[in-house]
C-alpha positions as a printed NumPy array, in Angstrom:
array([[ -0.108,  -0.314,   0.101],
       [  1.679,   3.218,  -0.475],
       [  1.705,   6.401,   1.243],
       [ -0.628,   8.277,  -0.965],
       [ -3.089,   5.528,  -0.544],
       [ -3.058,   5.263,   3.394],
       [ -3.492,   9.222,   3.387],
       [ -6.425,   8.523,   1.114],
       [ -7.73 ,   6.527,   3.513],
       [ -7.191,   8.248,   6.568],
       [ -9.417,  11.028,   4.817],
       [-12.275,   8.448,   4.395],
       [-12.852,   6.835,   7.42 ],
       [-15.841,   4.462,   5.412],
       [-13.183,   3.111,   3.301],
       [-11.846,  -0.462,   4.264],
       [ -8.529,  -0.782,   5.711],
       [ -7.634,  -4.221,   5.655],
       [ -7.447,  -4.32 ,   9.549],
       [ -4.747,  -1.989,   9.677],
       [ -5.196,   1.123,  12.213],
       [ -5.685,   4.699,  10.075],
       [ -2.39 ,   6.449,   9.643],
       [  0.009,   3.976,   9.832],
       [  2.061,   1.19 ,   7.489],
       [  4.331,  -1.598,   8.908],
       [  7.289,  -0.03 ,   9.737],
       [  6.481,   3.452,   9.616],
       [  5.271,   3.692,  13.019],
       [  6.569,   7.184,  14.899],
       [  8.274,   8.108,  10.774],
       [  7.081,  10.973,   8.65 ],
       [  5.474,   8.258,   6.664],
       [  3.073,   7.409,   9.085],
       [  0.502,  10.547,   9.552],
       [ -1.324,  12.138,   6.933],
       [  0.446,  15.046,   5.064],
       [ -0.073,  18.536,   5.943],
       [ -0.107,  20.725,   2.832],
       [  0.739,  24.421,   2.051],
       [ -1.038,  25.703,  -1.238],
       [  0.753,  28.181,  -3.049],
       [ -0.797,  30.49 ,  -5.021],
       [  0.932,  33.682,  -7.412],
       [  0.107,  36.002,  -9.862],
       [  2.319,  38.859, -10.847],
       [ -0.747,  40.566, -12.437],
       [ -4.111,  40.251, -11.222],
       [ -5.522,  40.582, -13.971],
       [ -4.478,  38.059, -15.718],
       [ -6.696,  35.428, -16.8  ],
       [ -5.288,  33.307, -17.768],
       [ -3.375,  32.036, -14.358],
       [ -6.03 ,  32.988, -12.561],
       [ -6.242,  32.566,  -8.642],
       [ -8.678,  30.151,  -9.176],
       [ -7.788,  28.399, -11.73 ],
       [ -4.306,  27.529,  -9.652],
       [ -6.463,  26.651,  -6.578],
       [ -8.093,  24.143,  -8.282],
       [ -5.051,  22.819,  -9.933],
       [ -3.639,  22.699,  -6.549],
       [ -6.699,  20.476,  -4.695],
       [ -7.099,  18.27 ,  -7.179],
       [ -3.39 ,  17.201,  -7.011],
       [ -3.365,  17.357,  -3.607],
       [ -6.358,  15.37 ,  -3.322],
       [ -4.754,  12.396,  -5.159],
       [ -1.749,  12.687,  -3.115],
       [ -3.058,  12.652,   0.302],
       [ -1.989,  16.295,   1.296],
       [ -4.458,  18.106,   3.546],
       [ -4.742,  21.769,   3.371],
       [ -6.454,  22.077,   6.306],
       [ -9.765,  24.778,   6.901],
       [-10.201,  27.446,   8.811],
       [ -7.91 ,  29.334,  10.567],
       [ -5.463,  26.004,   9.857],
       [ -5.861,  26.317,   6.158],
       [ -2.666,  26.337,   4.715],
       [ -2.292,  28.364,   2.039],
       [ -0.151,  31.085,   0.607],
       [ -1.679,  33.702,  -1.835],
       [  0.531,  36.773,  -2.95 ],
       [ -1.328,  38.431,  -5.521],
       [  0.021,  41.487,  -7.65 ],
       [  3.346,  40.014,  -6.663],
       [  6.009,  39.46 ,  -9.983],
       [  8.536,  36.465,  -9.613],
       [ 10.926,  38.001, -11.751],
       [ 11.34 ,  40.774,  -9.15 ],
       [ 10.509,  38.978,  -5.877],
       [ 12.124,  35.974,  -4.973],
       [  9.891,  32.993,  -3.453],
       [ 11.827,  33.939,   0.203],
       [ 10.242,  36.768,   0.277],
       [  6.941,  36.72 ,  -0.782],
       [  4.734,  38.091,   1.798],
       [  2.366,  35.406,   2.302],
       [  4.609,  32.172,   1.147],
       [  7.676,  33.525,   3.61 ],
       [  5.184,  33.439,   6.221],
       [  5.073,  29.687,   5.856],
       [  8.707,  28.723,   4.606],
       [  9.437,  30.21 ,   8.004],
       [  7.77 ,  28.144,   9.679],
       [  8.33 ,  24.733,   8.653],
       [  7.219,  23.048,  11.155],
       [  4.104,  23.538,  10.656],
       [  3.575,  21.898,   7.082],
       [  5.387,  18.877,   5.549],
       [  4.107,  19.704,   1.72 ],
       [  4.359,  22.727,  -0.602],
       [  1.722,  22.464,  -3.304],
       [  1.811,  24.713,  -6.57 ],
       [  0.078,  24.588,  -9.624],
       [  3.551,  25.277, -11.741],
       [  6.648,  26.008, -11.742],
       [  6.736,  29.621, -12.368],
       [  4.067,  30.489,  -9.511],
       [  7.162,  29.209,  -7.241],
       [ 10.325,  29.949,  -8.66 ],
       [ 11.317,  31.903, -12.124],
       [ 14.655,  30.391, -12.141],
       [ 17.182,  27.406, -11.419],
       [ 18.778,  29.302,  -9.142],
       [ 15.438,  29.794,  -7.354],
       [ 15.11 ,  25.72 ,  -8.248],
       [ 18.247,  25.169,  -6.53 ],
       [ 17.506,  27.623,  -3.779],
       [ 14.051,  26.232,  -3.069],
       [ 15.402,  22.444,  -3.456],
       [ 17.989,  23.159,  -0.74 ],
       [ 15.131,  24.448,   1.769],
       [ 12.852,  21.312,   1.316],
       [ 16.023,  19.288,   1.717],
       [ 16.785,  20.804,   4.543],
       [ 13.298,  20.837,   6.505],
       [ 12.28 ,  17.245,   4.819],
       [  9.559,  18.539,   2.976],
       [  7.804,  17.761,  -0.368],
       [  7.309,  20.285,  -3.654],
       [  4.569,  19.463,  -5.229],
       [  3.808,  21.041,  -9.003],
       [  0.383,  20.239, -10.341],
       [  1.456,  20.619, -14.013],
       [  5.281,  19.824, -14.708],
       [  6.894,  19.917, -18.452],
       [  4.821,  18.064, -20.615],
       [  1.966,  18.603, -18.282],
       [  1.941,  15.656, -15.59 ],
       [  2.427,  16.819, -12.037],
       [  5.933,  16.608, -10.24 ],
       [  6.533,  15.159,  -7.133],
       [ 10.044,  16.588,  -5.249],
       [ 10.373,  14.328,  -1.874],
       [ 13.046,  15.139,   0.098],
       [ 11.372,  13.875,   3.04 ],
       [ 13.629,  10.376,   2.722],
       [ 16.816,  10.529,   4.021],
       [ 17.944,   8.013,   1.843],
       [ 16.168,   8.678,  -1.155],
       [ 18.962,  10.111,  -3.712],
       [ 16.6  ,  13.07 ,  -4.668],
       [ 17.3  ,  14.   ,  -0.991],
       [ 20.847,  13.973,  -1.205],
       [ 22.845,  16.758,  -1.147]])
């Protein structure tokens, strides 16, 4: 059973779990893989009137990919969202954006950063390098709902023995 399947089962208690306790995979007790993933939905728009990358479209894409991976954004006061509107990524790096900065400086409150596409969170390979280094240091996931070629991209830096998480 995959971690994503497990997380989906814990979100839907009416679904059978084959006798397993919710939030547990054999051998994962006490690890980051034994709990549902807590996510932050990232929405950024350079110009608020930009129709093609509307905040709603970004939010919906993030919600869809998060649901398929068992990532929960929470609700109400605990909703994990970083909405930076009228913020140019080419002028303001991800660690300097007002809403996103708040989350990135408090990484213990979430496990995954989810955004629609690369250009919503980074604008250069230097930005990607910095974000990947941050994710590796904080054992976080970076999820792009629509990566290159249209499919989702998941960079999982939570597992220290995964080659992806190596420096």
